[in-house]
Structures are given as structure tokens and as C-alpha cells.
N, C-alpha and C positions, 0 to 999 in steps of 0.2 A: 696238557690236559687236567682237568679237574674229576679231582675222586671224592665219592662218598663213600662214608664208612659205613658198614649195616646199623648201625645206630641210627645214621641220616638217614638212611632209604627206608628204615623202619618207619621213623618220622613224618616224612612225606606220604608214607602210603596211610599211615593214620589221619594225615589231614586229610586227605583224598578219600578214604573212609567215612569221615565224619562228614565232610562236603557233600558226598552223595547220598549220603544215608538223609541227610537235612536237607537234599533238596527231592529224595522220594516221599519224604514225609509231610514236605507244605500242603496244606491244605488249599485248593483252588478255589474253594468256595467262599465267598465273604458272606457273612452274617449267617453261615450254618447254621445256628442252634436260635437264630431270630432272637438273639439278644437286644439288639438295635432296633429301635423303631422310627428314630429321627436322622434325617440327612446331616443334622445341625453337629458339630464337633463334640466326642463325648460318647460314650455309651449312656441312651435313653433308653429307659425300661417303663412297660405300664405298672401302673400301681396293683398292689397285691390284691387277687381276688376279682380284677377285672378282665375283660376283652373287648378288643376293636377292631374295626374292619378299615383297612388301609388300600389304597390303589399301586401304591407300592413302599418297601421299607428297603433300608439298604442292601444292594445286592439283587434285589429280588423286584420282580414287575410282573403285571398281571393284564390279561388284554381280554377279559371278560368284566361286567358290570358287577359280578358278585365280589371280586376283591379277594384280600389275602387275610384270614382273621389270625389275629394274635392273640393267644390266652396266656394268662397269668395266675397260675392258680385256680384256672376253673376247669370243672368237669374233668378233671384230672391232673396230675401234676408233670413239670418238664421231665423227660430222660436225660437232660442235660441243662445245666444253669435253672432258670425258674422261666423259662418263656418256650412256648411251643404253638406250632400252625393246624389248625382243622380249615379242613377244604372242604365247606360245602355251598349250596348255591344262594342261602336267603331268599328262597323264591323267584331268584334270577334265573332267567336263560340268554346265553349257555351256561351250564355250573362254572365253579370258580377252579382256575388253574393260575400257577404263579412258573415263573421262567427266571433264569440267569445265564448269560454268557458269558461262558470261561476262555479264557488264553491258555491253548495247548500249544504241545507238540506235533505234527504232523507223524503218525504211525507210530506215535508213541502212546502204548497202552497204559490206562489209567484202574484205580480200583474207587468206583463210585460205592459209596457207604452211607446209610442212614438207618433211621429208626421208626417203626410206623407202630400205630396202636388200632383198633377199633374205639371209637368215643365209650366211655362208661355207659354203663344201664340201656345200651340199644338194643337188649334181645328183644322187645315187644315190637321194634322197628322193621321195617321192608331189609330183607336178606342182602341186599345191595348198597344200603344207604352209607358204609362206609368203604365205599370201592373208590381205590386212587389206582391210577395209570401213571409210569414213570417212562419218560422218552428221552433219547437220547437223539439228539439233531432230529428230531419227528418220528425217528422208527420206535414203536414200544418195546421197551425192553419187560420180559413177563417173566413170573409168574403176576396177572393184576393182584393189588394187594385189597384183602377184603377180610370180612368176618363182620360177628356181633360180639357183644361183650355185655354179658349178665352181671358184671362185677360194679361197684362203685370205684373201679379205677382204674387207671393204664396199664395194658397188657404189652408193654414195649417189646418188639422185636426186631433183631437189626437184619438187614437186607444188603447184600453186597453182587455188583456185578463187576466184571471187566468191560470197559469201553475201551475203543480207540480215538486218540484225538486228530482232528484235523487241520491246528490250526486256531480255529474259531469255532467253537460248538457249544451248542445250545444243551440244558439240562432243563427238563419240564416236567411238571406235578400236574397233575389233572384229575381233578375228583369227577368219578361215574358213577350212574345208577340215578337212584331216586332223588327226587331234588325236594329236600325236606327240612332244610337249614340243621340236619344233621350230619357229619360227616367223619372220616377217618383224621386221623392226628400224626404229624412228623414231626423229626426232632433231629438234629444231630446229624446234619446233612457235610457230607465229604467227598471231595475228588482226589486222591493223591498217585504219583505217576508209581508205577511199577519196575521194581529196578531192572532193568536189563541184565541177561545171561552171563556177558562180559564184564558188568561192573557186580556180581556178585561172587565172580570166578576171582578180580580183585580184591575182594574184602576177604574172601578167604586165604587167598596168596599172602595180603598183607597180615592178616593174624597170625600166620604161620611163620612168617618174620620174624614179627614183632616177638613171638613166644621162643624161637630157637635165641635171639639176642638176649631174651632175659635169661634163658640157659646157661649161655655161654658166660654171662656176667657173675651167675649164682656159683659156677664149677670152679 
């Protein structure tokens, strides 16, 4: 029978902890910070102080004529990287929306996180001009993102939701309210697995065993 020394057990647990942590922290969202605008090899960005509307960008598609508006240092600064998305209609009906299909594990809980800000200098616009709704498999995740902004810069705020995977899931952001070519901004979108209670227990046990090995070696 093969025996493992406490040191080997600790190393095996440490490897399991590292692998589990990496899996839990892996972002399932492709191009969550909207830094890439082209399907060609390599990251391609807009020139500074420019914006453009796309029918799709890597990871994201739209099903409305309004498209996906990507901005690089225009009417605000990105929360992460240099680019962000502003969802608005450009006068097209229906309003702008974008979505991404994600491969998940059925029954696994995930943390959906992103940053939102009303567009700068929109205090004089209609109160619903910056409204955005978030959908997971067609179900609305409340509350609706909204607000006005009387400053000249973004007021980024992070939002987080717990969602459950079905194996193949659709994350969607949709602009609501007045279609006046002004809209709310999004950046730094992520979906990461929530560690299962059993995994957390294993991590704590592994850390305890590793601490015991270190103490015995030091004595």
C-alpha cells in the first residue's frame, strides 16, 4: 500500500485549493470590458476620443437595429481599461440591447458582476434616459439600473447578482426608457462560479493541515 506523508498530503491539498480557486475565479464572459472591437486576431481598439456602433463585437451580439455603441474616452472614462459600452437607441426602435451566451454547469451558482453609470451631464434629460435592465435567460434581474448624472464624469457603481447555471445561459443588457440617443454606460462584466460549501471546507482543512506541517517542521 502506498502511504502519503503529511507533507505530500498538504501539497496535494494545496494543488486542489489552487485549482479550485482558479476555476471559481475564471470569468466566463468574453470581452467583458469591451476592449476588443474586431474578430480579427489580436486586441483591436478604437482610437482615443472616438466612438462607434457595431452590430456585434467579440462575445457580444445585438438583435436590434440600434447596435452596440463602444466608446473610448468619449462622454466619460472607462471603469476598466479604456473602452466601455453606452446603450442607447440612436432613434431606432426597439431600443439598444446586447447579449452573450455562456457555457455553465447546470445547477451551479455564479456571481454576475458589472459596473454601471448614468451618462455624464444628463441631469437635464428625461429621468429614464439612462435606464438599463439586466436579464438572465430572459428573466429580469432587479433593480433596473437608472439615475441621472449632473457631473462631467462617470459615477461608476458595481452591481452583483447570484444566478444559477443551466448549462447554456444568456446574459442580456437592454436599454429602457426614452429613446433620445443618450443612455447608461456599462463596463467590466464578469460571471464567475461561486465555490460550493464542500470546496470551502476542503480549502480550510487543507490550510489547517499545511499549517500543522509547518509548525512540526519548525519545532
